[in-house]
N, C-alpha and C positions, 0 to 999 in steps of 0.2 A: 473689282471696283466699278468698272463701266457697267457691268451687269446689274449691280446694285442701284446705280444711278438711273439706269433704264427702267428698272422695276419700280423705283420710287416715282419717276415721271409718269409711268403708266398708271400708277395708283392715283396720282393727283389729277390726271386728265380724265379718268374713267367717268366720274360723275357728270362731266360736261357733255358726254356723248349721248346720242340717241334721242335728243330733244327735237321737236318739230322745227322745221326751217324758220317758220315765222318767229319763234322765240329768239333765235340768234339775230334776226333782222331787227327786232325791237330792242334787244340788248345793245347792239351797235348804235342804234339811234339814240338810246339813252346816254351812252358814253359821249357821243358827239355833242349832244345837247347840253350836257353838264360841264364840258371842258372849256367853255368859252371864257370864263373869268369871274363867275359868281357876282354878277353885276349888282344884285340887290344888297350884298354886304357892303358895297362901297357907296350906296345911295345916301346913307346918313352923313358920311364925310363930305360927299358932294354938296349936299344941302347946307351943311355947316360952313364949309370953306368958300363956296361960291356965292350963296345967297345970304349967309350970316343969319340963318334962322335960329330961333331959340329951340331948346331941346323939346319942349312941349309940341311945337309945330312940326318938328321932324317926326316925332312919335305919331302924330295924327296922320301925316302923309304916309308913313310906313304902314299904319293901320289900314289905309285905303287899299294898299297892295294885299295885306293879309285878308281883308274882307273879300277882295276879288278872288283870291285863291279858294276861299271857302265856297263862294257862290259858284265858281267855275268847276270845282271838284264835283259837286252834286249835279250841276247842269250837264257837265261833260259825261258823267255816268249815265244820266237819264237819256241823253241823246244817243248814247251807244246802244240803247235798247231799240232805237228806231232807225238809225242810220248805219251805213257801212263804217265800222270802227276804223278800218285802215284809212279811208278818206278823211274821216273826222280828225284823226290824230295828225295827219299831214296838214290839214287846214289849220289846226290849232298851233302847230309848230310854225307855219307860215305867219300867222297873226302874231304870235309871240316874238318872232324875229323882227318883224317890221316895227312893232310897238316898242320893243326894247331898244332898237336903234334910235327911235324917236326921242328917247330919254336924253340923248346927247344934244338935242336942239336947244338953243337959248330961249326957253319958254319962260313966261311969267310964272310965278309960284302957283297961282290958282290953276294954271294949265296942267300941272302935274297931277291934280286930283283925279280927273277922269282918265288920264293916261295911265296912272298907276292902277286904278281900279280895273281898267280893261286889260292891262298887262297881267294882273293877277288872275283875272278870269281865264285868259288864254293859257297861262302856266298851270293853273289848277285844273283846268278842263282836260289837259293832256294826260294827267296822271292816272285817272281811273281807266280811260281807254287804253293807255299803254299797259297798265297792269292786266287788263282783260286780254289783250293780245299776247302777253307773255304767258299767262296762266291757262287760259281757256283751251288752247289747242292740246295741252298736255293731258296725259292720263292722270287720274287722281294721285297715283303714287309718284309722279314726276313733278308735281306742282311745287312742293317745298324746295326741291333742287333748283327748279327754274327761278323761283323767288330769290333763292340764295345767290344765284348767278347774276340776277338783276341787281341786287344790292352791291355785289362786288363791282359791277360795271359802273354803278352810280357813284360809289366811293372813289374808284380810280379816276373817273371823270372829274369829280370834285377836287381831288388832290392835284390833278393837272391844272384845274381852273385856279387854284390858289396861287400857283406859280405864274400862270398867264396873267391873272388879274393884278398881282403884285408888280410885275414888270411893266405892264401897260399903265398902271396908275401913276407911275413916276412921270409919264409924259402927259397925263391928264385923265381924269376919271371918265371923260366922254369916250375915250378909246376903249375902256372896259365895256361900256354899253354897246359900242359898235361891234366889238369882238364877240360878245355874248349873243347879239342879234345875228351875226353871221353864222355862229355855231348852230343856232336854231334853224336858220334857213338851210344850212348844209344838211342837218338831220332830216328836214322836210324833203330835200332833194333825194337823199339816200332812201327814204321810205318809198317815194314815187318810183324810183328806178328799180329798187329791189323787188317791190311787189308786182312789177310788170311781168317778171319771170315766174311768179308764183300763181298757181291756179286760184280762181276766185273761191272764197270760203263758201261752204254750203249754207243755204238759207237757214237762218237761226229761228228755231221754234219759238214763237211768241206765246205768252200766256193769253188765254181767251180774254176778250174784252170784259166779260162779266167778272173776271177774277182780278182785274188790275188793281182794285182797291180792297181786296180781301186779304186775309192772312196768307193765302196761297200765292199771292203775287207781290204785294207791296211791303217794303221793309218797315213802313210806318205803322203797320198793323201786326208786326211780328214782335211780340213782347219780349221774348227771349233775346232776340237780336238787339233790341233797344236797351235792355239791361246790360248786355255785353258792351255796347257802345258807351253807355254811361260809365262803366268801369274803365273803358279806354280813355275817356276824357279825364277821369280822375288821375290815372297813373301817368298820363302824358303831361299833366301839370307838374308832376314830380320830375319826370324825365327832362323837362325843359329847363330845370334849374341848373343843369350843366352848362347852359349858354349864358347865364346871368349871375345869379347869386353865388354860384360856386367860385367864380373868379374873385368876387368881392371878399368871400370868406378866406380864400387862400392868401389874398393880399393883406387882410387885416389881422388874421389870427395865426397864419403860418409864416407870415413875412416873406412870402415867395414873390419873385418878380413876375412880370407878365409873360416872360419866356416860358414859364412853367405851364401856362395854359396851352401854349403850342406843343409842349412835350406831351401833355395829357391827351390832346386831340390827335397827335401823331400815334400814340399808343392805341387809341380807339380805332383809327383808320387802319393801322397795320393788323389789328386783331380781326377786323371785319374782312379785309382782303384775304387773310391767311386761313380763317376758320369758318366763315359764313357758309360756304357751300358744303363743307364737311358736316357742320351742325345741321343745316337744313336737310341734308340727305338722311339724317337719323331721327328727326323729330317724330315722324310717323311711327317708328319703332319704339320710341320712348313714351309715346302717348301725347296727343295734342293737349288734352286738359292739363296733364301734369306739367308739360313744358310751359303752358300759359301761366300757371300758378307760380312755378319756379322763376320764370322770367320777371313777373310782376314783383315778386319778393326780392329778387336780386336788385332791381332798379330802386325799390323803396329803401331797402336795408343798406345799400352801398353807401349812402350819404352818412349813415350812422358811424361808419368807420372814421369819418373825419373828426369825430368827437373823442377818438381813442388816444390821440396825441397830437403833436405839432411837427412831426418829422415829415419830410417830403414822401417817404415811403408809404405813409398812410394815404396820401392823396393818390399815389400810383395804384395802391391796392383798391381804393374806392372806385377809380376809373375802370380797373380791370373787372371788378364785380358788376359794375353798371353796364359795361359793354357785353358781358356774358348775358345779362338780362335782355339787352337789345338784340343780340344774336339769336336768342331763343324766340322772342316775341315776333320779330318781323316775318319769318316764314310760317310760324305757327298760326298767327292771326290771319294771314292771307289765305292759308289753306282752309281755315275754319269758315271764313266768309265765302270762299268759293264753294265749299261743300254745302253751306246753308242756303246759298242762292241757286242751287241746282234746280232747274225747272221753274224758277221765279224770275222777277225782274232784276236780273243780275247786274245790269248797269247801275240801277238805283242803289242796290246793296253796296257795290263798290264805290259809288259816289258818296254815300253816307260815310263809309269807312275812310275814304280819302279826305273828305271834308273834316272829319274828326282829327286826323293827323295835322292838317293845315290849320284847323281852328284853334289849336293850342297857342298859336302866336298871338291870338286876340286876348287871351285871359291869363295864361300862365306867367308871363313876365310881370304883369301888374300885381297878381296875387303873390308871387314869390318875393318881389322887392318890398311889398307892403308888409308881409309877414317878417321878412328879414329886419326891416326897420323897427317893427313893433316888438318883436320877441328876441331878435338876435339869431345868429346862424345856428348855434348849438341846439336851441329849441326847435328851429325850423326843420333840422334834420330828423328830430323825433317826430314832428308832424308828418314829414314825408314817409317815415316808416309806418305811421298810423294809417295814412292814406293807402299805402300798399296793402295792408291787412284788410281795410275796408273794401278795396277793389277785389281782392280774392273772395271775400264773403259775397259781394254783389254779383260776381260773375260765376260763382260755383254752380248754382242751380241753372243759370242760363246756359252754361257750357254743356252741362249734362243733357239738357233738352236739345240743344243745337247739334250735338254729336251723337244723339241716340239714333240707332238704325231706323230707317223708314219702315212703317208697319206694312 
């Protein structure tokens, strides 16, 4: 029995070994940064209870943060093409920590507009640089595994943040903002100290100035990549329904209490922690294009299962299928973008990719709730399935071109 346990532990640990030291440094920084308390989830309640703002005003304020994330994601990626990405990420964590702590100040409502915009820029700007430092040092065969490990760290940190934030919110929402800010500052300190013992990265080869705006350099002139991003924007609008209309549908049609939302997200988190690295380790063997298509279809078709009945088991099955799609897409798409950006303006490619992930918060909730109100949940889930099919059709040719061997 001990030998069996040791063999199992060895098998579980094996995928985590052999990655460059910088990958582990960034993964620890990611976990520290995310475990502070999920301050942004408590902001709507803070505005509602302390400032008595109407829902529309709260939505506009949160939109300022979302817009900042989009601007920061692309800007941070672009800056990583020109600056030392290590120093850039540390500076953005420092800015994020100080700005998030400032949310606890007794400011007038209008003062939160620039503050939330700047906080979003700092938070969004960290993501592409962080992703670059996690994936770029790895050999191509290691990148999916590194991305899987990154997502596990992110989800573990978020799970701890749920506990931290919930406990601190009892004493006042301002303490959640302080805790999140301190976590970002601690992550910044970790990067500064950890990288002092690491050799400086080799000078990054830059694209010639004459190629910066050509298809060989800029993502904006790469038609295959832009079609891929268009498909990403479509399916992310479907994916985002798990945060909004899903809960309304379960309440109104399944007669399930709010605790079931917690159960479903617990299932999602446990699956990510248990399966992400294992799946990421195999996507290269299964085929990147195949994994992308299957992941998109899992996300789109999962909501259709909600139309099959009204038992809680259907909701659990829908979340299981949706999470499988999420587990496939996260490492697959990251590897595809890294491969496509080889020898090009990688920071800008990652910036566009990260901005698309963040940008869904600007349009997906509004589109989803409007469609839910106009057509009802049952028809909305059919529309989600149709969007998934459209995404596969839109990305099929683009993925073939992006994954084709270089001539």
